[in-house]
N, C-alpha and C positions, 0 to 999 in steps of 0.2 A: 636355477633360473634367476636371471638378473631382474630385480623388481625396480631398479632405477628407471623412472619414466623417461629420462633423457638419453638413456643408453641406446634406444632404438634409432636415434638420429646420428649415431657415430659413423663416420666414413672411415673405412679401413681398406688396406691394400689386399688384393687377391693375386697371388702369383708373384713373380719376380719384380723387383723395383726397376723402373725404366726412367732414366733421366736424360733430358736434352738440355745440356748446360745447367742453368738454374731452374729449369722447368721440369716438374715431376709429371711424367706421362703414364704412371703406373695404372693398371686396371684395378678399379675399386668396386666395392659393392654397389655404389651409385651407378657406375658404368654398366655393371651386370644387369641391374633392374631396368635401366633405360633400354638396354639391348633386348631384354625380355619383352618389355612393353612394345617396342618397335616390331619384334617378331610376331607378337600376338595380333597387332594391327594388320600386318601383311597376311597372316593366316586367316583372319576374319574376312578380309577383302577378297582374297583368292578363293576361299571356300564359298563366299556369298555370291560370287560372280561366275564361278566355274560352270555350274549347271543352272542356267536360267529357266524358269518355268512360270506358267501363268498362275499356278497355285504355288506360291513361294514356300520354301522350307523355312525353318526358324532362323537359320544363319542368313539366308537370303533376305528375309524380312528385316532382321536387325541391320543388315547392310543398307537396304533401301531406305529404312527409317532414318538412319544416320545421314545418308546422302541428301534426302529430302529436307530434313530439319536444317542442315547447314545451308543448303541452297536457298531455302525460303528465308532464313535469317539474313543472308547476304543481300537478297533481292529486296527485303523489307527495309533494311538499314542503308544500303548504298545504291539501290536501283539495279536495273538489268544490265547497265554498263559495267558493273563490277564483276561480271561472271568470270573474267580472266583471272581474278584473284582466288577463285574457288579452290584450286588445288592446294594453295598455301594455307588458306584458312582451314580447310578440311584436315590437312596434315597436322597443323598446330592443335586444333580442337581434339582430334583423336589421340594425339600424343599425350596431351595433358590429362584427358579423360582416362586413358589406360594406365598412365603413371599413378593416378589417384586410386584407381580400382585395384591395381596390383598391390599398392601399398596397404590395402585393407586385409590382405592375406596374412595369416600368422607367420612370423619369422621372416617377413619380407622387409623391404626398405622403401620408404616413401620419398621418392626423388624430389617431389615438389615441396617438401618440408624444408628445403635449403634455399636460402635467399639468392645464392649465386645462380641457381638453375632458373628460378622464376624471373630474376632480373635480366638474365641473358635472353630469355624468351621475349620478355617485354621490350628489351632494347632492340632486338632484331625487328620486331613489329614497328616500333617507334621510328627507327632509322629508315626502314623501308617506306613507311607512310610519308615521312618528310621528303625523301628523295623523289618519290612518285608525285607528291604534291608540287614540287618545284618543276619537275619535268613536264607535267601536264599544264600547269598554270603559270609557270615562270615566276617573275617577281610579284605578280598579283597574289601569289600564295601568302605573302606577308599581310594581305588585307585581313587575314584570319585574326590578326592581333589588334585590328582597329574596328571595333563594333560600330555599327551605324547608329546615328542619332546621339552620340556622346558629345556633350559640350566641349568646346576647344580647350577650356581651362582644365578640364579633367582628363583630357586625352593622354598626356604623358604618364599619369598615374595608372590609367586603365591599361595602357600598352604594357607597362611593367608587370602589372598583375596578370595580364593574359599570357605574357611570355613565361612567367614563373609557373602559372597553371599548366601551360603546355609542356614545359620541361619536366614537371613533376609527375606527369601521367605514367611513365614507365615505372617510377619509384612506387607510386600509390598502387598500381596494379600488381606489381611483383610482391609488395609487402602484404597486400590483401590475401593473395593466394597462399603465400608462405605462412602467414600468421594463422589463417584458417586451418591449414593442414597440421601445423605444429601443435596448435592449441587442441584441436580435436583428437589427435593421436596421443597427446600427453594425458588428456582426461580419460581416454579409453584405458591407457596403461595404469593410471591411478585407480580407477574403479575396478579394473581387473585385479590389481594388487589387493584391494579391499575384499574382493570375493575369495581370494586364496587365503587371506589372513583370517577372515571371519568364519570360513568353512560353511558347512551345510546349515547351521543354525542361524547365522546372521548375514549370510552372503547373498540372500535373495534380493534385498533392496539394491545394493550396488550392482548386482547382475542385471536387474531390470534397467538401471540407468545405463549400463554398458550396451545393452541391446538397443535402447532408444538412441543412444549416441551413434551406434553403428549405422542405424537407419538414417540418421541425419547426415552422417559422413557420406553414405552412398548417394543420397539425394543431392 
């Protein structure tokens, strides 16, 4: 058993190596667990909506709670006019959630512990929001960088700060998720190593920490 806490984040190839020029398109463990997460989402949604009943089953209840939670979140933050974005937000939310939950299983792989995955998800959202903003508001979308009531003398500095803040959003969001997942799983592996090393006599304390950390990771 490899006790190196960073070994769990290693990406390795599964099956034959596939290259397209200088681009490596090989199927990896990251690809596998992203596929598993997507299949589990489809399984949940199909199972939860296949047999609708007035008294919902557990699967139907989970599906309805997920739908209602995300629909309410969109309505509260963006208003009723943002309903058209529900499919995208729902897909993104469920994908991140299931990738995180699958990563909690022993011998699995946490896809969101890699900055390239979280950054690409954040970049897609950032680019999409920017394009939609310009399509809906045109050049007036740039008023986002010009806060009202700012003195003229401070306006150039404030505009620069607002632009930097806007461009840094995908970076900050991706780093936040990546850092949380990597730090949490590293600590779990470290305390798990202590449990194995100390055995029955001294392993109870790190075991309790591991259980507590697992609960926090799930939350």
